[in-house]
C-alpha positions as CSV (number, residue, x, y, z in Angstrom):
1,X,30.7,6.0,-34.8
2,X,31.1,2.5,-34.8
3,X,28.1,0.5,-36.5
4,X,26.2,-2.7,-34.9
5,X,27.7,-4.8,-37.1
6,X,31.5,-3.9,-36.3
7,X,30.3,-4.0,-32.6
8,X,28.9,-7.8,-33.5
9,X,32.3,-8.8,-35.5
10,X,34.4,-7.3,-32.4
11,X,32.3,-9.8,-30.3
12,X,32.6,-12.6,-33.0
13,X,36.8,-12.0,-32.6
14,X,36.5,-12.7,-28.7
15,X,34.7,-15.8,-29.6
16,X,37.2,-16.8,-32.4
17,X,40.1,-16.2,-29.8
18,X,38.2,-19.0,-27.7
19,X,38.2,-21.4,-30.3
20,X,42.0,-20.5,-31.8
21,X,42.8,-24.1,-32.5
22,X,39.1,-24.0,-34.7
23,X,40.4,-21.1,-36.8
24,X,43.6,-22.6,-37.5
25,X,42.5,-25.8,-39.3
26,X,39.7,-23.2,-41.0
27,X,40.4,-24.4,-44.7
28,X,42.6,-27.1,-44.0
29,X,40.7,-30.2,-42.0
30,X,41.7,-33.3,-43.8
31,X,38.3,-35.3,-45.0
32,X,39.4,-38.2,-42.9
33,X,40.1,-36.2,-39.6
34,X,37.1,-33.9,-39.4
35,X,34.6,-35.0,-36.4
36,X,30.7,-34.0,-36.3
37,X,31.3,-31.6,-33.5
38,X,34.2,-29.9,-34.8
39,X,32.5,-29.2,-38.2
40,X,29.7,-27.5,-36.5
41,X,31.5,-25.1,-34.6
42,X,33.1,-24.4,-37.9
43,X,29.7,-24.0,-39.2
44,X,28.3,-22.3,-36.5
45,X,31.0,-19.9,-36.4
46,X,31.0,-19.2,-40.6
47,X,27.0,-18.4,-39.7
48,X,28.0,-15.9,-37.2
49,X,30.8,-14.1,-39.2
50,X,27.7,-13.7,-41.8
51,X,25.5,-12.6,-38.9
52,X,23.4,-15.4,-39.4
53,X,22.5,-15.9,-35.8
54,X,19.9,-18.2,-35.5
55,X,21.4,-20.6,-38.1
56,X,24.5,-20.4,-36.3
57,X,22.6,-20.9,-32.9
58,X,21.6,-24.7,-34.2
59,X,24.9,-25.6,-35.1
60,X,26.5,-24.8,-32.4
61,X,23.7,-26.4,-29.9
62,X,23.9,-29.2,-31.8
63,X,27.1,-30.1,-31.7
64,X,27.9,-33.4,-29.9
65,X,30.1,-33.5,-26.8
66,X,31.6,-30.7,-25.6
67,X,35.9,-29.9,-24.3
68,X,36.8,-27.0,-22.6
69,X,37.3,-24.7,-25.6
70,X,33.9,-25.6,-26.6
71,X,32.2,-24.8,-23.7
72,X,33.6,-21.5,-23.3
73,X,32.9,-21.0,-26.6
74,X,29.2,-21.2,-25.6
75,X,29.8,-19.0,-22.7
76,X,31.0,-16.2,-24.9
77,X,28.4,-16.3,-27.3
78,X,25.9,-16.5,-24.7
79,X,26.9,-12.6,-23.1
80,X,27.6,-11.8,-26.5
81,X,23.7,-11.8,-27.5
82,X,23.2,-11.0,-23.5
83,X,24.8,-8.0,-24.0
84,X,23.4,-7.2,-27.4
85,X,20.0,-7.5,-25.4
86,X,19.2,-10.4,-27.7
87,X,18.1,-12.2,-24.2
88,X,16.5,-14.8,-25.9
89,X,19.4,-16.1,-27.5
90,X,21.1,-16.3,-24.6
91,X,18.6,-18.3,-22.8
92,X,18.7,-20.7,-25.7
93,X,22.8,-20.7,-25.6
94,X,22.9,-21.0,-21.7
95,X,19.9,-23.7,-21.6
96,X,21.7,-26.1,-23.8
97,X,24.6,-26.0,-22.2
98,X,22.5,-27.2,-18.7
99,X,21.4,-29.9,-21.0
100,X,24.6,-31.7,-21.9
101,X,24.4,-34.4,-19.4
102,X,28.8,-34.7,-19.5
103,X,28.9,-31.4,-18.5
104,X,31.3,-30.3,-15.5
105,X,29.5,-29.6,-12.1
106,X,31.9,-26.2,-12.0
107,X,30.4,-25.5,-15.7
108,X,26.8,-26.3,-14.5
109,X,26.8,-24.1,-12.2
110,X,28.6,-21.5,-14.0
111,X,25.8,-22.3,-17.0
112,X,22.9,-21.9,-14.5
113,X,24.4,-18.5,-13.1
114,X,24.5,-17.1,-16.5
115,X,20.9,-18.3,-17.5
116,X,19.4,-16.6,-14.2
117,X,21.6,-13.2,-15.2
118,X,19.4,-13.8,-18.8
119,X,16.0,-14.0,-16.8
120,X,17.1,-10.9,-15.0
121,X,18.3,-9.1,-18.4
122,X,14.6,-10.3,-19.3
123,X,12.8,-9.3,-16.2
124,X,11.6,-12.8,-15.5
125,X,12.4,-12.6,-11.9
126,X,11.0,-15.5,-10.3
127,X,12.9,-17.5,-12.9
128,X,15.9,-15.5,-12.1
129,X,15.0,-16.3,-8.3
130,X,14.9,-20.3,-8.3
131,X,18.2,-20.4,-10.2
132,X,20.4,-18.2,-7.5
133,X,18.5,-19.4,-4.9
134,X,20.4,-23.2,-5.6
135,X,23.3,-21.7,-5.8
136,X,23.5,-20.2,-2.6
137,X,25.5,-22.8,-0.7
138,X,28.2,-23.3,-3.8
139,X,31.4,-22.6,-3.1
140,X,32.2,-21.3,-6.6
141,X,29.8,-18.9,-7.4
142,X,27.5,-18.8,-4.3
143,X,28.9,-15.2,-3.2
144,X,27.8,-14.1,-6.9
145,X,24.4,-15.7,-6.5
146,X,23.9,-13.5,-3.1
147,X,24.7,-10.7,-4.5
148,X,22.2,-10.9,-7.6
149,X,19.4,-12.4,-4.8
150,X,20.3,-9.2,-2.9
151,X,19.8,-6.8,-6.1
152,X,16.7,-9.0,-6.8
153,X,15.4,-7.8,-3.2
154,X,16.3,-4.3,-4.1
155,X,14.1,-4.4,-7.5
156,X,11.1,-5.7,-6.0
157,X,11.8,-3.6,-2.7
158,X,11.7,-6.1,-0.5
159,X,13.8,-5.1,2.4
160,X,13.2,-6.8,5.2
161,X,14.2,-10.2,2.7
162,X,17.4,-8.1,1.6
163,X,18.9,-8.0,5.3
164,X,18.6,-11.7,5.2
165,X,20.3,-12.2,2.6
166,X,23.0,-9.6,3.3
167,X,23.5,-11.0,7.0
168,X,24.4,-14.3,4.6
169,X,26.9,-12.2,2.5
170,X,28.4,-11.0,5.0
171,X,29.5,-14.6,6.5
172,X,30.1,-16.2,3.2
173,X,32.2,-12.8,2.3
174,X,33.8,-10.5,5.3
175,X,34.2,-7.6,2.9
176,X,30.9,-7.0,2.2
177,X,30.5,-6.2,5.9
178,X,30.2,-2.6,6.4
179,X,28.8,-1.9,3.1
180,X,26.1,0.7,4.7
181,X,23.4,-1.0,2.5
182,X,21.6,-2.5,5.6
183,X,21.3,0.7,7.0
184,X,19.7,2.0,3.6
185,X,17.3,-1.0,4.0
186,X,16.3,0.1,7.4
187,X,16.1,3.4,6.1
188,X,13.3,2.4,3.4
189,X,11.3,0.1,5.6
190,X,11.2,3.4,8.4
191,X,10.1,5.3,5.2
192,X,7.3,2.7,4.9
193,X,6.1,2.9,8.3
194,X,6.0,6.6,8.4
195,X,4.0,6.8,5.1
196,X,1.7,4.4,6.8
197,X,1.5,6.9,9.5
198,X,3.3,4.7,11.9
199,X,5.5,7.1,13.6
200,X,6.6,4.3,16.3
201,X,7.5,1.9,13.6
202,X,9.9,4.0,11.8
203,X,11.1,5.3,14.7
204,X,12.0,1.2,16.1
205,X,13.4,0.8,12.1
206,X,15.7,3.7,12.7
207,X,17.2,2.9,15.7
208,X,18.3,-0.3,14.3
209,X,19.7,1.3,11.5
210,X,21.6,4.0,13.9
211,X,23.1,0.9,15.7
212,X,25.3,0.4,12.5
213,X,25.6,4.0,11.2
214,X,25.9,6.2,14.0
215,X,24.7,9.8,12.7
216,X,24.2,8.3,9.4
217,X,22.9,11.4,6.9
218,X,19.9,9.4,5.8
219,X,19.1,8.4,9.5
220,X,19.0,12.2,10.5
221,X,17.1,13.4,8.1
222,X,14.1,10.5,8.5
223,X,14.4,11.3,12.3
224,X,13.6,15.3,11.3
225,X,10.8,14.0,9.1
226,X,9.2,12.0,12.0
227,X,9.7,14.6,14.7
228,X,7.7,17.0,12.0
229,X,5.5,14.7,11.3
230,X,4.9,14.2,15.5
231,X,5.1,17.9,16.2
232,X,8.6,17.6,17.4
233,X,9.9,20.7,15.6
234,X,12.7,21.7,18.5
235,X,14.0,17.9,17.2
236,X,13.7,18.2,14.0
237,X,15.8,21.4,14.2
238,X,18.5,19.2,15.7
239,X,18.6,16.7,13.6
240,X,18.3,18.7,10.3
241,X,21.2,20.9,11.7
242,X,23.4,17.7,12.3
243,X,22.3,16.3,8.7
244,X,23.5,19.6,6.7
245,X,26.9,19.4,9.3
246,X,27.7,15.7,8.4
247,X,27.1,16.6,4.1
248,X,27.2,20.5,3.1
249,X,26.2,18.9,-0.2
250,X,23.0,17.9,0.6
251,X,22.2,22.2,2.1
252,X,19.7,22.8,-0.8
253,X,17.5,20.5,-0.1
254,X,18.2,20.4,4.2
255,X,17.7,24.3,4.1
256,X,14.5,24.9,3.5
257,X,13.0,22.1,5.8
258,X,15.1,23.5,8.3
259,X,14.0,27.2,7.7
260,X,10.4,25.7,8.3
261,X,10.7,23.8,11.4
262,X,12.5,26.7,13.1
263,X,9.7,29.1,11.8
264,X,7.3,26.2,12.9
265,X,9.4,26.4,16.6
266,X,9.5,30.0,16.9
267,X,13.3,29.7,16.4
268,X,14.6,31.5,13.7
269,X,17.3,33.1,15.9
270,X,18.7,29.6,15.5
271,X,18.3,29.4,12.2
272,X,20.5,32.1,12.2
273,X,23.3,30.8,14.2
274,X,23.3,27.3,12.2
275,X,23.7,29.3,9.1
276,X,26.8,31.3,10.5
277,X,28.1,28.0,11.7
278,X,28.1,26.6,8.0
279,X,29.3,29.5,6.0
280,X,32.5,29.7,7.9
281,X,33.2,26.5,6.0
282,X,34.0,28.5,2.7
283,X,32.7,30.1,-0.4
284,X,30.7,26.6,-1.4
285,X,28.5,26.4,1.4
286,X,27.5,30.3,0.6
287,X,26.8,29.1,-2.8
288,X,24.7,26.4,-1.9
289,X,22.7,28.8,0.5
290,X,22.5,31.1,-1.7
291,X,20.3,28.3,-4.3
292,X,18.5,27.4,-1.5
293,X,16.8,31.0,-0.6
294,X,16.3,31.3,-4.6
295,X,14.7,27.7,-4.1
296,X,12.3,28.7,-1.0
297,X,10.6,32.3,-1.2
298,X,9.8,31.1,2.6
299,X,13.5,31.9,3.6
300,X,14.1,35.4,4.8
301,X,16.9,35.2,7.0
302,X,19.0,38.3,6.6
303,X,22.1,36.3,6.3
304,X,20.9,34.1,3.4
305,X,19.2,36.9,1.6
306,X,23.0,38.8,2.0
307,X,24.1,35.4,0.2
308,X,21.6,35.1,-2.7
309,X,22.9,39.1,-3.1
310,X,26.6,38.2,-3.5
311,X,25.9,35.1,-5.7
312,X,24.1,37.6,-8.2
313,X,26.6,40.5,-7.6
314,X,29.6,37.8,-8.1
315,X,28.2,36.8,-11.5
316,X,28.5,39.1,-14.6
317,X,26.0,38.0,-16.8
318,X,23.8,38.4,-13.6
319,X,24.7,41.5,-12.3
320,X,23.8,43.3,-15.3
321,X,20.2,41.6,-16.0
322,X,19.0,42.6,-12.6
323,X,21.1,46.3,-12.3
324,X,23.2,45.4,-9.1
325,X,24.9,48.4,-9.2
326,X,21.8,50.2,-8.9
327,X,20.0,48.2,-6.9
328,X,22.7,48.3,-4.2
329,X,22.4,52.3,-4.3
330,X,18.2,52.1,-4.3
331,X,16.3,52.7,-1.0
332,X,15.4,49.2,1.5
333,X,11.6,49.0,0.2
334,X,12.6,49.1,-3.7
335,X,15.2,46.5,-2.8
336,X,13.1,43.9,-1.2
337,X,10.5,44.4,-4.6
338,X,13.3,43.9,-6.7
339,X,14.9,40.8,-4.9
340,X,11.4,39.0,-5.2
341,X,11.3,39.6,-8.8
342,X,15.0,38.3,-8.8
343,X,14.0,35.1,-6.4
344,X,11.3,34.3,-8.5
345,X,13.5,34.7,-12.0
346,X,16.2,33.0,-10.6
347,X,14.3,30.0,-9.4
348,X,12.8,29.3,-12.8
349,X,16.8,29.3,-14.1
350,X,17.6,27.2,-11.4
351,X,14.8,24.8,-11.2
352,X,15.7,24.3,-15.0
353,X,19.0,23.5,-14.7
354,X,19.5,21.9,-11.8
355,X,19.8,18.1,-11.6
356,X,21.3,15.3,-9.5
357,X,24.0,13.2,-10.4
358,X,25.8,9.8,-9.9
359,X,29.1,10.3,-8.1
360,X,29.8,6.6,-9.3
361,X,28.1,6.1,-13.0
362,X,27.1,9.6,-14.1
363,X,23.3,8.7,-14.4
364,X,20.9,12.3,-13.8
365,X,17.9,12.4,-12.4
366,X,15.8,15.1,-11.5
367,X,15.4,14.7,-7.4
368,X,17.4,13.4,-4.5
369,X,17.3,9.5,-4.8
370,X,19.4,7.2,-2.7
371,X,19.7,4.6,-4.6
372,X,20.9,5.4,-8.4
373,X,18.6,3.9,-10.8
374,X,22.3,3.7,-13.1
375,X,24.0,1.6,-11.3
376,X,22.3,0.2,-8.7
377,X,25.3,2.4,-5.9
378,X,23.7,3.5,-2.7
379,X,24.1,7.2,-1.1
380,X,26.3,8.5,-4.4
381,X,23.5,11.1,-5.7
382,X,24.8,14.4,-5.3
383,X,22.8,17.5,-6.1
384,X,24.6,19.7,-9.1
385,X,24.1,23.5,-8.2
386,X,24.1,25.5,-11.7
387,X,21.2,27.6,-12.8
388,X,20.0,27.0,-16.7
389,X,22.9,29.2,-18.5
390,X,25.6,27.7,-16.3
391,X,27.8,24.8,-17.9
392,X,29.8,22.5,-16.1
393,X,28.9,20.5,-13.0
394,X,29.1,22.3,-9.6
């Protein structure tokens, strides 16, 4: 496995490439031809090679007038320090660049953007926001600055601010339109209103969200939750069913809620008909139904119970553990008692083995999240349905 020193040296090679002409002259610079700037960079690179970053910074930031190559070396050095987690050194490099009076406007904006990213890495959000706000109108880095400001609004959960910034981004970059992010921002606002018991306010936010994304799964699930809060169980059943039909991978989470709403509304027959429709989609849906039945002992629909028994019977290990062949011949009462014991044991295994994973970056979490904490992508986290002893992803 590469050591820290090896990683650092790899970064130095990148810096050295930006200063190829300096390396070409190392060891053979004519005494009369040496400039203070060139010598400062030679000394700085030597200190970097010796892993003396503070002395290297002193030499490099103390250099005189910069040319294109030395400016790029500053950027490469700052990026290297940030990636290594040495944010204070990265800040020093980029602030030194911004303090140079002879820096071109494009390079100054690039340095300001890099400094803002340093502040973001350090958690200094106010400073980052100020720098990025100044860059919003830049034809060179304005779009990237807007994207960082939007990400900052997400981190601070300022959803209305994020909506405004995204509208600005769409005007500057047509490719940003239709991403679905604004729908999630509106859903976040609806969830906040719902938690505050402002159900009318939640529905207003959801109406706006649905204008851009009709039949969006998250919107449907939130509408169902609001309907449950309002006592409209029939409305909740309809929304839960449509959400599951649009995204069957979420059945493990949706099915217990749908079952509870159906029971509250006295619509157990509707729940059975929903299961029949879903199971026509194939064996993967049956597995999801089985897992939902494991996780929620309140699900007692005969079709759901059959999916659970079929799941147990299809797994050689589980079939032996529960003595499936004998139970198949046992009286109904004994099978019912055995089922409750099996469900309890399987629930424990499913709880320890069940997780959610981002389809973009692979980040794992214990609960469903609409925005991945790892990469920041929206609507990419899905359940991995497996027991503790099973390997691989499902």
